C-alpha positions in Angstrom: -0.2 -0.1 -0.2 1.4 3.2 -1.0 1.1 6.6 0.2 -1.6 7.6 -3.0 -4.0 4.7 -1.3 -3.3 4.9 2.4 -5.0 9.1 1.2 -8.0 7.6 -1.1 -8.6 5.4 1.3 -8.9 7.7 4.7 -8.2 10.6 3.3 -5.7 13.6 2.8 -6.8 15.1 5.9 -6.4 11.9 8.0 -3.2 11.5 6.5 -1.8 15.1 7.4 -3.0 14.5 10.9 -1.5 11.2 11.9 1.6 12.6 9.6 1.6 15.8 12.6 0.9 13.0 15.3 3.7 10.9 14.1 6.5 13.9 14.1 5.0 15.1 17.6 5.3 11.8 19.2 9.3 11.5 17.9 10.1 14.9 19.2 8.1 14.7 22.0 10.5 11.4 22.5 13.6 13.4 21.8 13.1 16.4 23.9 12.2 13.8 27.3 16.0 12.0 26.2 17.8 15.0 25.7 16.3 18.0 27.6 13.8 16.7 30.5 16.4 13.9 31.7 19.0 15.4 31.8 17.2 18.5 33.8 15.4 15.9 36.0 19.5 14.8 37.3 20.8 18.3 37.5 18.1 18.8 39.7 18.4 15.9 42.0 21.9 16.5 42.1 21.4 20.3 43.1 19.2 19.1 46.2 22.1 16.8 47.4 24.8 19.7 47.4 21.2 22.2 49.4 20.8 19.3 51.4 24.9 19.0 52.5 24.8 23.1 52.8 21.7 23.5 55.0 23.7 20.8 57.5 27.0 22.2 57.4 24.8 25.4 58.1 22.5 24.3 61.1 26.1 22.9 62.3 27.3 26.3 62.2 24.3 28.4 63.6 24.3 25.8 66.5 27.8 26.4 67.3 27.5 30.0 67.6 24.8 29.6 69.3 26.6 28.0 71.6 29.7 30.7 72.0 26.7 33.4 72.0 25.5 31.7 75.4 28.9 31.5 76.6 29.3 34.8 76.1 26.1 36.4 77.4 27.3 34.1 80.6 30.7 36.1 80.8 29.1 39.4 80.7 25.8 38.5 83.0 28.8 37.7 85.6 31.7 40.1 85.4 29.4 43.4 83.8 31.8 45.7 82.6 31.5 49.3 84.7 31.1 52.6 81.9 33.9 54.4 80.3 34.3 57.5 82.7 
């Protein structure tokens, strides 16, 4: 069955719609494979990196809070007098 027979049997608009559907299928497959999958992988890598950064920030923030508590304890026990 050649293209002319297909056009005669189902009509030209139907053949055009099938051609567009076929092209859309292949272009969406390419788009998913070449664009979406690498983008997803980079996003997951970014989230893993962000998780590590947030853990480091939390640790640093906790150590800063501990140091501030020590300093405030020293200031409360040994208040300095105003400079004359």
